[in-house]
C-alpha positions in Angstrom: 7.3 64.0 -3.6 10.0 61.9 -4.5 13.1 63.5 -6.4 15.3 62.5 -8.9 19.3 63.1 -8.9 21.7 62.8 -11.8 24.1 59.6 -11.6 26.8 61.7 -11.0 25.6 62.4 -7.7 25.1 60.4 -4.5 21.3 60.8 -3.0 20.8 60.1 0.7 17.2 59.9 2.7 18.0 59.0 6.1 14.9 60.4 7.8 15.2 59.6 12.1 13.7 60.8 16.0 9.5 61.3 16.7 9.4 64.6 18.5 6.2 63.9 21.1 4.7 66.5 22.4 1.3 67.9 23.4 -0.6 71.1 22.2 -4.1 72.3 23.0 -5.9 74.8 20.4 -9.2 76.2 22.3 -11.4 78.3 19.7 -14.4 78.9 21.5 -17.3 80.3 18.9 -20.7 81.7 19.4 -22.0 78.2 17.9 -19.6 75.6 19.5 -16.9 75.3 22.2 -14.1 73.1 20.6 -10.4 72.1 21.4 -7.8 70.2 19.2 -4.4 68.8 20.6 -2.1 66.5 18.6 0.8 64.4 19.9 3.5 62.1 17.6 2.3 58.9 16.9 4.5 56.0 18.6 4.7 53.5 15.8 5.9 50.5 17.9 2.1 50.3 19.1 2.0 48.7 15.8 5.0 47.0 15.3 8.7 48.0 15.8 10.9 49.9 13.4 14.0 51.8 13.0 15.0 54.2 10.8 17.1 53.2 7.9 20.2 54.4 7.6 23.0 54.1 4.9 26.7 53.2 5.6 27.9 51.9 2.7 30.5 53.5 1.5 31.3 54.1 -2.5 33.8 51.7 -4.1 37.0 53.0 -5.1 38.0 51.8 -8.5 42.0 52.2 -9.2 43.4 51.3 -12.2 47.4 51.3 -13.2 48.7 52.1 -16.3 49.0 48.5 -17.6 45.2 48.0 -17.1 45.6 46.2 -14.2 43.4 46.5 -10.6 45.1 48.2 -8.5 44.4 47.1 -4.1 43.9 50.8 -2.9 46.3 49.8 0.3 49.0 49.1 -1.9 48.3 52.5 -3.8 50.2 55.8 -3.5 48.3 59.1 -3.7 49.6 59.5 -7.4 47.9 56.5 -8.5 44.6 58.2 -8.9 43.5 61.3 -10.0 40.2 63.0 -11.1 40.7 62.3 -14.6 41.5 58.4 -13.7 37.3 58.2 -13.0 35.0 58.5 -16.4 32.0 61.2 -15.8 28.7 59.5 -15.7 26.7 61.0 -18.3 24.2 63.7 -17.2 20.3 63.4 -17.8 17.6 65.5 -18.9 14.5 65.3 -17.4 11.2 65.8 -19.6 8.3 65.9 -17.2 3.8 65.9 -18.2 1.0 66.3 -16.1 -1.2 63.7 -17.2 -4.6 64.8 -19.0 -8.1 63.0 -20.1 -7.8 61.4 -22.7 -3.9 61.4 -22.6 -2.6 58.0 -23.6 0.4 56.2 -22.6 1.5 56.4 -27.0 0.4 60.1 -27.4 2.6 60.9 -23.7 6.0 59.1 -25.5 5.3 61.0 -28.3 5.3 64.1 -26.7 8.4 63.1 -25.1 10.3 62.1 -28.7 9.8 58.6 -28.3 8.1 56.1 -30.4 5.7 53.3 -29.6 8.4 50.5 -30.3 10.5 52.6 -27.6 7.0 52.2 -25.7 6.3 48.6 -25.9 9.7 47.4 -25.1 9.5 49.6 -22.3 6.4 48.0 -20.7 7.3 44.6 -21.9 10.5 45.2 -19.4 11.1 43.3 -16.0 9.8 43.9 -12.7 6.7 46.4 -12.7 7.2 47.7 -15.9 4.1 46.5 -17.7 2.1 48.6 -14.9 3.5 51.9 -16.7 -0.1 50.9 -18.9 -2.3 52.1 -16.5 -2.3 55.5 -16.5 -4.8 58.0 -14.6 -5.8 61.9 -15.0 -3.7 64.1 -12.3 -0.4 62.0 -12.4 2.7 63.1 -13.3 4.9 61.0 -15.4 8.9 62.0 -16.6 11.1 61.1 -18.8 15.1 60.9 -18.5 17.5 61.6 -21.9 20.8 60.6 -21.6 24.0 62.6 -23.9 22.9 61.2 -26.8 19.2 61.6 -26.5 18.6 58.1 -25.6 15.7 56.6 -23.0 17.7 56.3 -19.1 14.7 56.2 -17.0 10.7 57.1 -16.7 9.5 57.6 -13.4 5.7 58.0 -13.1 4.4 59.7 -9.9 1.1 58.7 -8.8 0.7 60.2 -5.4 2.7 61.7 -2.9 3.4 58.1 -1.6 3.5 55.9 -4.7 6.2 56.0 -7.6 6.9 54.0 -10.4 10.6 54.0 -11.3 11.9 52.3 -14.3 15.6 52.0 -15.5 17.3 51.3 -18.5 20.0 48.0 -17.7 22.0 46.2 -20.0 19.2 43.7 -21.0 16.6 45.9 -21.1 14.5 47.9 -19.1 13.5 46.8 -14.8 10.7 48.7 -13.0 9.9 48.8 -9.5 7.2 50.4 -7.7 8.5 52.2 -4.5 6.2 52.9 -1.7 7.0 55.4 1.1 5.4 55.2 4.2 4.2 58.6 6.2 4.8 59.7 9.7 1.3 59.3 11.6 0.7 61.4 14.3 -1.9 60.9 17.0 -4.4 63.9 17.2 -7.5 64.7 19.6 -10.2 67.1 19.0 -13.8 67.5 20.6 -16.7 70.2 20.2 -20.0 70.7 21.7 -22.6 70.7 19.0 -24.7 74.0 18.8 -26.8 74.0 15.4 -25.1 71.1 13.3 -22.7 68.4 13.6 -20.5 69.8 10.5 -20.1 73.5 12.2 -19.0 71.9 15.0 -16.7 69.9 13.4 -15.2 72.6 11.4 -14.8 74.4 14.7 -13.1 71.7 15.6 -10.5 71.4 13.1 -12.2 68.4 11.2 -12.3 68.4 7.8 -15.8 67.8 6.3 -14.6 64.1 5.2 -13.6 63.4 8.6 -17.0 64.4 10.1 -19.1 62.2 8.0 -16.7 59.6 9.1 -17.3 59.8 12.8 -20.9 60.0 11.6 -20.9 57.0 10.0 -19.1 55.3 12.5 -22.3 55.9 15.0 -25.2 55.8 12.2 -26.4 53.0 13.2 -26.7 54.0 16.4 -27.6 58.2 15.5 -30.1 59.8 13.3 -27.7 62.3 12.1 -31.3 64.3 10.9 -33.6 63.7 13.6 -31.6 62.6 16.9 -28.5 65.7 16.9 -29.6 68.1 19.8 -27.9 71.3 21.1 -25.5 70.2 23.9 -24.5 66.9 22.1 -20.8 66.6 22.2 -18.3 64.3 20.4 -14.6 63.9 21.1 -12.3 61.9 18.6 -9.1 60.3 18.2 -7.7 60.1 14.7 -4.4 60.6 12.9 -2.7 63.4 11.0 -0.2 61.8 8.0 2.6 63.4 7.6 5.9 62.9 4.7 8.9 65.0 5.0 7.4 67.0 8.0 4.5 68.2 6.1 0.7 67.2 7.0 -0.7 65.3 3.7 -4.3 63.8 4.4 -5.9 62.4 7.8 -5.7 59.0 8.7 -7.8 56.8 10.4 -10.2 57.1 13.3 -8.7 55.4 16.3 -11.2 56.1 19.2 -14.5 58.3 19.6 -16.9 59.3 22.2 -20.3 60.5 21.1 -22.6 62.5 24.1 -26.5 62.2 22.4 -29.5 62.6 24.1 -28.2 61.6 27.4 -26.6 58.5 25.9 -23.2 58.1 26.4 -21.7 56.0 23.1 -17.4 54.7 22.5 -16.0 53.1 20.1 -12.4 52.1 19.3 -10.9 50.9 15.9 -9.8 46.8 15.6 -8.1 45.0 13.2 -8.2 41.0 13.5 -5.7 38.5 12.6 -7.3 38.6 9.0 -6.3 41.9 8.4 -10.3 43.6 8.5 -11.2 46.8 10.5 -14.0 47.3 12.1 -15.4 49.4 14.5 -16.4 48.7 17.9 -17.6 48.8 21.6 -15.1 48.8 24.4 -16.9 45.3 25.6 -16.7 44.0 21.7 -19.5 44.7 20.3 -20.0 45.6 16.9 -20.8 49.5 16.2 -21.8 48.1 12.7 -25.7 47.2 12.8 -27.3 44.3 9.8 -29.0 47.2 8.6 -28.7 51.3 8.0 -31.1 53.2 10.0 -31.2 55.6 6.6 -30.3 54.9 3.1 -29.4 58.3 2.2 -27.0 60.8 3.9 -28.0 63.5 5.9 -31.3 63.5 3.9 -35.0 65.0 5.3 -37.4 63.1 6.2 -40.3 64.6 4.7 -43.0 61.9 5.2 -43.3 59.5 8.1 -44.2 55.7 8.6 -48.0 56.2 8.6 -50.8 53.3 7.3 -53.5 56.4 7.5 -51.8 59.1 5.7 -53.9 60.9 3.3 -51.8 60.5 -0.5 -50.7 63.7 -1.7 -51.3 63.1 -5.2 -54.0 60.7 -5.4 -55.9 62.6 -2.1 -57.2 59.4 -1.0 -56.3 57.5 2.7 -53.6 55.5 1.8 -51.2 53.8 3.6 -47.6 55.0 3.9 -46.0 51.9 4.3 -42.3 53.8 4.6 -40.6 57.0 5.7 -39.6 59.7 2.4 -36.3 61.2 2.7 -35.8 64.8 0.9 -32.8 65.6 -1.1 -31.3 67.1 -4.2 -32.3 65.0 -7.5 -29.1 62.8 -7.8 -28.2 62.0 -4.4 -26.4 58.8 -3.8 -29.1 55.6 -2.4 -27.7 53.1 -0.2 -28.2 49.4 0.6 -29.3 49.4 3.8 -27.5 45.6 4.7 -26.2 42.6 2.4 -28.8 41.3 0.2 -29.9 40.0 -3.1 -32.0 42.3 -5.6 -35.1 40.5 -6.5 -36.3 44.2 -8.5 -34.8 46.4 -10.2 -36.9 48.3 -12.7 -40.1 50.5 -13.2 -43.0 49.5 -10.2 -46.4 51.2 -10.9 -46.4 54.3 -8.6 -43.2 53.7 -6.7 -41.2 54.5 -10.4 -37.3 53.0 -10.6 -37.4 51.0 -7.8 -35.1 48.3 -6.2 -35.9 45.7 -3.7 -33.7 43.8 -1.8 -34.2 40.3 -0.2 -32.1 39.9 3.0 -31.7 37.3 5.7 -34.3 36.6 8.0 -37.3 37.3 6.1 -36.5 40.7 5.6 -36.7 43.0 2.3 -36.4 46.3 1.9 -37.5 48.9 -1.0 -36.4 52.0 -2.5 -38.6 54.1 -5.0 -38.9 57.7 -6.9 -35.4 56.9 -8.4 -34.1 59.2 -10.9 -32.2 56.1 -12.2 -29.9 53.2 -10.8 -26.3 52.7 -10.4 -24.3 51.5 -13.1 -24.6 47.2 -12.7 -27.6 47.2 -10.7 -29.7 44.5 -12.0 -32.3 41.4 -10.7 -30.1 38.5 -9.3 -26.8 40.6 -8.5 -25.7 40.2 -4.4 -25.4 43.6 -2.9 -23.3 44.8 -0.1 -24.0 47.1 2.8 -23.4 50.8 1.7 -23.3 50.3 -1.7 -24.8 52.6 -3.9 -27.8 51.0 -5.4 -29.4 54.4 -7.3 -30.3 58.2 -7.2 -32.5 60.3 -5.6 -35.6 61.2 -7.7 -39.3 61.8 -8.7 -40.5 59.2 -10.5 -43.8 57.5 -10.3 -46.4 59.4 -8.4 -43.8 61.8 -6.2 -44.7 65.6 -5.8 -40.8 66.0 -5.5 -37.4 64.4 -4.9 -36.4 61.4 -2.3 -36.5 58.7 -1.5 -39.5 56.2 -0.2 -37.6 53.3 2.2 -40.1 50.7 3.1 -38.7 48.1 5.9 -40.3 44.8 5.6 -40.3 42.0 8.0 -42.5 38.6 6.7 -43.8 40.5 4.5 -45.3 42.9 6.8 -43.7 46.6 7.2 -42.3 48.1 9.4 -41.0 51.7 10.6 -37.4 52.1 9.2 -36.7 54.9 11.8 -38.0 53.1 14.7 -37.7 49.4 14.1 -34.8 47.5 15.9 -31.7 46.4 13.9 -30.4 43.2 14.2 -26.6 43.6 15.6 -24.0 42.9 13.3 -21.8 39.4 15.2 -19.4 40.8 17.7 -15.5 39.6 18.6 -15.7 36.2 19.0 -15.2 34.9 22.5 -11.8 33.3 21.7 -10.3 36.3 20.1 -11.6 38.4 23.6 -8.2 38.4 24.9 -6.6 39.9 21.6 -9.0 42.7 21.3 -8.8 44.2 24.5 -5.4 44.5 24.2 -5.0 45.8 21.0 -7.6 48.7 22.2 -6.9 49.6 25.3 -3.8 51.9 24.3 -6.6 54.0 22.0 -9.6 53.7 24.7 -7.1 55.3 27.4 -5.9 58.1 25.1 -9.2 58.9 24.6 -9.9 59.0 28.1 -6.9 61.2 29.3 -7.2 63.6 26.3 -10.7 64.3 27.1 -9.4 64.7 31.3 -7.1 66.8 29.9 -9.3 68.9 27.9 -12.1 69.0 30.9 -9.1 70.1 33.6 -8.0 72.8 31.3 -11.0 74.2 30.7 -12.3 74.4 34.5 -8.9 76.3 35.0 -10.1 78.9 32.3 -6.4 78.4 30.5 
């Protein structure tokens, strides 16, 4: 977190140098074999940058007994004394953690200031008006001068973002200060014994990062049905550091997943418009036009079967979709971009959403507990957007999602239907794509080879 210093102090923050090294940790267990290595990221991969050093010297003001300015070069040593330079007033800071229910007005009152002063602050210049937008968990601090007047405000939104507001002669001035963390490249790999999450934890990955890894390959691998003992993954990703301490994980840069004899690779690419996505090394999008499963890590409780005996009606009735059992309230995602043509009750389906996609494809989501906020007929939805929550409305024996995929009105098996691909890298952009992703893919291969050689030597 950035620190505030009294005006009598000089603050200088200089961060220089990057240490490049590799380290490997081997942490075998009964379930998985996993490795992890870390190096500092060469920021010149994306854009050059140099540490900024403040070389400006403080100005020396010398005043003669007559009140006239004196040129420092012509002044004698006896001209200036500590009594000639007036001391800056000290500041006292009052800090408050913002809690649910707090308002800017209530925080000003806690600090001993009134609403009139609050209005003059938020009507100040620059970014001062952003002080109106407060969120629980943030920290706000008020600085007082010698006579108790408000001198400055600091709103700490996160480790990386701060809003600073200072008093000036013409009112209050606000500035949004953003700090850039240091990104260090880290490598991890593991062999799966029983679960993807177990393997990820053994390799040092957080559950969030493991979910992101699953999301990259989720169009090609059903992580409920397709995962096998002996499958492997390897991943190159960023760890973010601030003042030498890790604060979070960054992006996955490249990854490989070996699943049931298939060897899948993905690399992150950002185009000229700033849009990022994951692609195969030859430029095909990892993203499909449709998600294979609309519920994360759910269990299939009933398969597509046009001759199934209905569990409630006890008679033969075609089961035109796939049932995914999950806890009540589990989010349900739209399988693809589309328009809502139904959001409401639909007979035995209970609470249901039907989406119309391109190419005469519709998808249906039934037995919902309820709909997500804003879900209504006629609204356009993006792939992956939450549309509702798992429940047991309608003719259902327990909480689950009934999911149907229809082409030209005819039901298709959602588990096996061939999903349309998303757009690949355009030919005109292929050279840029290759140049931008070459290093990440090379790092993935190098780390994998190093890990294999280390394992072979028994280190």
